[in-house]
TILOMAR-439143 format. One record per residue (C-alpha): x, y, z; residue in three letters; residue number from 1. Coordinates in pm, whole numbers. Layout:
c1/c2/c3/r/k
X/Y/Z/ALA/NUM
...
//
This chain:
c1/c2/c3/r/k
-1962/1864/3570/MET/1
-1657/2015/3390/PHE/2
-1822/1955/3043/GLY/3
-2140/2167/3149/LYS/4
-1950/2462/3309/LEU/5
-1717/2494/2967/GLN/6
-2046/2476/2697/ASN/7
-2252/2703/2955/GLY/8
-2458/2498/3094/GLU/9
-2365/2546/3436/ALA/10
-2216/2853/3642/ASP/11
-2121/2690/3982/VAL/12
-2036/2304/4034/CYS/13
-2205/2246/4417/GLY/14
-1877/1978/4554/SER/15
-1503/2045/4572/SER/16
-1258/1936/4291/ALA/17
-898/1885/4317/ILE/18
-708/2178/4108/VAL/19
-466/2067/3837/THR/20
-358/2277/3567/PRO/21
-512/2112/3302/GLU/22
-862/2213/3456/ARG/23
-746/2573/3476/LYS/24
-755/2574/3106/GLU/25
-1125/2548/3096/VAL/26
-1254/2574/3410/VAL/27
-1172/2857/3674/ASP/28
-1140/2767/4055/PHE/29
-1220/2911/4413/SER/30
-949/2986/4632/GLU/31
-871/2611/4736/TYR/32
-1113/2499/5096/VAL/33
-918/2235/5200/TYR/34
-591/2050/5170/ILE/35
-571/1705/5136/ASP/36
-364/1418/5062/HIS/37
-322/1101/4915/PHE/38
-228/834/5167/SER/39
-281/432/5177/THR/40
-534/277/5379/ALA/41
-501/-76/5502/TYR/42
-688/-286/5808/ARG/43
-632/-199/6125/GLU/44
-313/-401/6272/PRO/45
-453/-672/6518/THR/46
-239/-803/6845/ILE/47
5/-1076/6759/GLU/48
204/-1274/6937/PRO/49
520/-1239/6949/ASN/50
779/-1567/6867/VAL/51
1080/-1408/6923/PHE/52
1011/-1219/7205/GLY/53
1278/-1409/7443/PHE/54
1569/-1261/7256/ILE/55
1419/-863/7272/GLN/56
1526/-830/7609/PRO/57
1854/-724/7475/PHE/58
2002/-605/7102/THR/59
2186/-808/6907/HIS/60
2509/-626/6988/GLN/61
2398/-731/7367/VAL/62
2368/-1086/7300/TRP/63
2678/-1069/7066/ILE/64
2896/-879/7356/ILE/65
2712/-1136/7620/LEU/66
2854/-1462/7387/PHE/67
3214/-1307/7362/ALA/68
3199/-1235/7731/ALA/69
3110/-1594/7796/THR/70
3356/-1713/7538/LEU/71
3671/-1558/7737/LEU/72
3552/-1643/8080/PHE/73
3542/-1953/8032/ALA/74
3938/-1964/7867/VAL/75
3987/-1717/8175/SER/76
3883/-2078/8418/VAL/77
4047/-2303/8240/HIS/78
4397/-2121/8247/ALA/79
4352/-2048/8589/ALA/80
4258/-2395/8667/HIS/81
4547/-2513/8472/LYS/82
4782/-2208/8696/ILE/83
4633/-2288/9020/ILE/84
4730/-2727/8941/HIS/85
5059/-2674/8807/ALA/86
5124/-2436/9144/LEU/87
4999/-2673/9338/LYS/88
5200/-2936/9204/LYS/89
4891/-3226/9230/ARG/90
4902/-3557/9233/ASP/91
4893/-3743/8849/ARG/92
4598/-3896/8896/GLY/93
4389/-3529/8933/HIS/94
4317/-3442/8591/ALA/95
4282/-3084/8465/VAL/96
3920/-3018/8357/PRO/97
3942/-2974/8025/SER/98
3804/-2683/7809/LEU/99
3417/-2783/7734/SER/100
3376/-2855/8130/ASN/101
3505/-2521/8111/ASP/102
3268/-2350/7896/VAL/103
2948/-2549/8086/PHE/104
3068/-2458/8391/LEU/105
3059/-2037/8262/VAL/106
2742/-2137/8111/MET/107
2540/-2300/8440/ARG/108
2688/-2019/8594/HIS/109
2492/-1762/8313/LEU/110
2164/-1965/8372/LEU/111
2197/-1957/8745/GLY/112
2259/-2350/8744/GLN/113
2584/-2343/8906/ALA/114
2745/-2574/9185/GLU/115
3060/-2574/9369/LYS/116
3334/-2459/9123/SER/117
3659/-2769/9234/LYS/118
3990/-2607/9186/GLY/119
3935/-2265/9246/LEU/120
3863/-2247/9607/GLU/121
4081/-1903/9651/ALA/122
4284/-1608/9505/GLY/123
4287/-1558/9188/SER/124
4092/-1824/9060/GLY/125
3826/-1718/9304/LEU/126
3810/-1363/9250/LEU/127
3721/-1482/8935/LEU/128
3414/-1670/9002/VAL/129
3243/-1439/9231/ILE/130
3316/-1151/8943/THR/131
3136/-1406/8668/TRP/132
2880/-1451/8902/LEU/133
2815/-1063/8999/PHE/134
2837/-1040/8678/ALA/135
2563/-1308/8540/THR/136
2349/-1240/8844/PHE/137
2314/-807/8700/ILE/138
2247/-985/8310/VAL/139
1999/-1251/8455/CYS/140
1792/-956/8642/THR/141
1775/-739/8391/VAL/142
1680/-1039/8135/TYR/143
1413/-1166/8351/GLN/144
1245/-759/8422/SER/145
1284/-708/8021/ASN/146
1158/-1024/7917/LEU/147
810/-1029/8132/VAL/148
794/-630/7996/ALA/149
820/-742/7646/MET/150
621/-1025/7640/LEU/151
303/-893/7880/VAL/152
305/-562/7609/ILE/153
69/-595/7305/PRO/154
304/-633/6975/GLN/155
115/-481/6744/VAL/156
274/-520/6385/LYS/157
220/-224/6123/ILE/158
307/-302/5769/PRO/159
415/-19/5666/PHE/160
359/362/5745/ASP/161
565/553/5505/SER/162
575/477/5095/ILE/163
976/393/5095/GLU/164
826/158/5337/GLU/165
487/28/5172/MET/166
771/-25/4811/LEU/167
1002/-240/5002/ASN/168
753/-469/5147/GLN/169
585/-752/4992/ASP/170
324/-939/5115/LYS/171
83/-668/5144/LEU/172
-34/-521/4787/PRO/173
-121/-220/4696/PHE/174
-443/-80/4461/ARG/175
-524/320/4332/VAL/176
-766/456/4279/THR/177
-828/443/3870/GLY/178
-902/767/3665/ASN/179
-751/957/3923/SER/180
-561/1225/3976/PHE/181
-339/930/4154/ILE/182
-323/742/3904/ASP/183
-255/1035/3577/ASP/184
54/1117/3838/ALA/185
204/771/3865/MET/186
177/729/3527/LYS/187
302/1085/3410/GLU/188
608/1042/3666/SER/189
946/1079/3616/GLU/190
1184/699/3613/PRO/191
1295/651/3887/GLY/192
1092/844/4149/THR/193
869/644/4405/GLN/194
567/782/4204/LEU/195
692/567/3893/HIS/196
821/314/4177/ARG/197
421/319/4306/MET/198
308/257/3943/TYR/199
570/-52/3823/GLU/200
451/-209/4143/LYS/201
61/-159/4229/HIS/202
-123/-423/4201/ASP/203
-468/-356/4012/GLY/204
-761/-82/4033/TYR/205
-1021/-7/4253/GLY/206
-1337/132/4099/TYR/207
-1619/99/4359/ARG/208
-1630/214/4712/LEU/209
-1814/-30/4860/ASP/210
-1555/-330/4752/GLU/211
-1236/-60/4806/VAL/212
-1369/-99/5207/ILE/213
-1456/-452/5194/THR/214
-1105/-601/5045/ASN/215
-990/-325/5260/LEU/216
-1112/-483/5655/LEU/217
-1017/-840/5553/THR/218
-695/-690/5495/GLY/219
-611/-834/5099/ARG/220
-439/-563/4961/TYR/221
-386/-156/5066/ALA/222
-555/123/4945/PHE/223
-426/424/4791/VAL/224
-669/716/4751/THR/225
-791/1112/4980/ASN/226
-681/1105/5339/ARG/227
-1002/1245/5393/ASN/228
-1294/978/5217/VAL/229
-1058/700/5448/VAL/230
-1099/898/5789/LEU/231
-1461/966/5671/ALA/232
-1493/547/5651/VAL/233
-1290/518/5965/MET/234
-1476/807/6185/ALA/235
-1843/557/6035/ASN/236
-1682/182/6138/PHE/237
-1529/351/6487/PHE/238
-1886/449/6614/SER/239
-2044/168/6515/LYS/240
-1863/-75/6609/THR/241
-1605/123/6824/ALA/242
-1309/-49/6655/ARG/243
-1158/154/6302/CYS/244
-1149/-174/6078/GLY/245
-929/70/5895/ILE/246
-563/268/5972/GLN/247
-421/506/5706/VAL/248
4/595/5666/THR/249
112/906/5857/THR/250
313/1011/5535/GLU/251
126/1105/5237/ALA/252
242/1069/4872/ILE/253
92/1412/4750/LEU/254
-49/1736/4882/ASP/255
-377/1858/4634/VAL/256
-577/2168/4683/GLN/257
-987/2123/4660/PHE/258
-1134/2424/4582/ALA/259
-1544/2533/4408/PHE/260
-1537/2467/4022/VAL/261
-1637/2824/3828/PHE/262
-1712/2900/3451/SER/263
-1483/3093/3249/LYS/264
-1733/3392/3255/THR/265
-1927/3333/3591/PHE/266
-1920/3727/3754/PRO/267
-1936/3684/4151/TRP/268
-1641/3446/4199/GLN/269
-1377/3759/4332/LYS/270
-1663/3770/4631/GLU/271
-1717/3429/4694/ILE/272
-1278/3387/4743/ASP/273
-1283/3693/4961/ASN/274
-1524/3544/5182/VAL/275
-1346/3138/5165/LEU/276
-1011/3316/5218/VAL/277
-1188/3493/5528/ARG/278
-1327/3174/5693/TRP/279
-930/2976/5622/ARG/280
-783/3228/5827/GLU/281
-1016/3240/6078/ALA/282
-961/2835/6124/GLY/283
-1353/2817/5975/VAL/284
-1290/2575/5717/LEU/285
-1066/2387/5924/ASP/286
-1352/2366/6194/LYS/287
-1586/2266/5933/MET/288
-1412/2009/5835/LEU/289
-1341/1874/6180/ALA/290
-1707/1813/6263/GLU/291
-1771/1655/5885/GLU/292
-1513/1394/5967/LEU/293
-1628/1366/6401/GLY/294
-1468/1318/6658/ARG/295
-1428/965/6560/ASN/296
-1125/1038/6383/VAL/297
-892/1112/6679/SER/298
-859/740/6819/ALA/299
-791/596/6462/CYS/300
-557/896/6300/ILE/301
-202/743/6444/ILE/302
-128/344/6281/PRO/303
-158/112/6613/GLY/304
-270/381/6830/ALA/305
-557/244/6973/ARG/306
-502/-55/7024/ILE/307
-143/-43/7243/ARG/308
-377/259/7454/LYS/309
-661/3/7472/GLU/310
-486/-316/7584/ILE/311
-221/-192/7801/SER/312
-102/-615/7904/LEU/313
-258/-959/7814/ARG/314
-184/-1279/7883/PRO/315
37/-1461/7705/LEU/316
-67/-1678/7417/GLU/317
96/-2094/7321/ILE/318
213/-1914/7039/ALA/319
435/-1703/7243/ASP/320
688/-1976/7308/PHE/321
694/-2110/6968/TYR/322
1072/-1928/6905/GLY/323
1157/-2125/7293/VAL/324
1032/-2439/7205/PHE/325
1227/-2422/6881/ALA/326
1527/-2390/7018/LEU/327
1475/-2667/7229/PHE/328
1417/-2883/7010/LEU/329
1751/-2789/6815/LEU/330
1934/-2911/7091/GLY/331
1757/-3169/7141/ILE/332
1869/-3261/6792/THR/333
2206/-3134/6751/ILE/334
2242/-3282/7109/SER/335
2097/-3636/6867/ALA/336
2270/-3583/6573/THR/337
2622/-3569/6793/VAL/338
2504/-3825/7074/PHE/339
2457/-4109/6672/GLY/340
2754/-3909/6531/PHE/341
2985/-4019/6846/GLU/342
2828/-4430/6795/ILE/343
2883/-4466/6455/LEU/344
3234/-4376/6518/VAL/345
3239/-4548/6808/ASN/346
3164/-4847/6576/ARG/347
3410/-4789/6312/LEU/348
3661/-4777/6586/CYS/349
3616/-5130/6676/LYS/350
3626/-5290/6436/LYS/351
3944/-5098/6271/THR/352
4088/-5245/6619/PHE/353
3938/-5599/6526/VAL/354
4056/-5615/6184/ALA/355
4422/-5455/6279/THR/356
4422/-5741/6558/ALA/357
4307/-6037/6317/SER/358
4610/-5862/6052/LEU/359
4841/-5912/6358/SER/360
4789/-6254/6487/GLU/361
//
């Protein structure tokens, strides 16, 4: 195309092209028709089970504070037991509960499985228990309500939505359009820049649009290309399936201008530029582009927005409980390990006692 314009075989190119300084040396460009962006496209996110949903009602900071408060109250209850026991001067046959028993007592209150607190029937000890009961009631109520909301609301996992997020992840490789403007920009970029990091990390090139679309729909890789091209593919796919199929990041990598191309000797360039400027200022060009893409594309612009909008609640799956099951199995494993260790220690102690007794005889 540019060769024919340069050689005088043609005066105007009927389609727009990206404006670059190198191309301006051999051909002329009109006023820009529209501005496009290079962005990254990938498969549309799907709803996934929330394995760690049982810890999401609270932030890590709240969980740490709750753990510290539990230990603090356990120590306080243990201290209260000792003080009350000393003040009442109970008989030697009545033992003060151990610290571990008081820890389990506080945990039972927290989990709503409390029993009567012996030795704390009145005074400051009873006030301590009432305070803890009130606090645990609030914590449990908030936890249960937030847990239900977070489990039934769909979790849509987006791979990334910015250049930095794309460069800092390794789960989804990305490719770029071969022999393209973005490819040249990556190769010519300065070391340390985002474009150069993209060049170092990209997984390869894509040349055939149909092959790229197939790989995007199957989630094989992400692809860096013109945003409007991706939006057109999304709109076409949505009109056939009512799904986006492909999503595109909201952050642009590069901004480029598209304009008509003329030969250096074309005489009517000024008149065409005047028309394009008036159309652009009146919003005609933007309206034409929007109509070309279609209305369906508006549902697919923000990654994951269509799924979140169409499905407000969902039934729980077995995978949603994997985290709780794993925690339960971990507790059983630790308990079995401790139990086995206690048996081993007990047997060793018995053997040592028998050996000592034999020596003494």
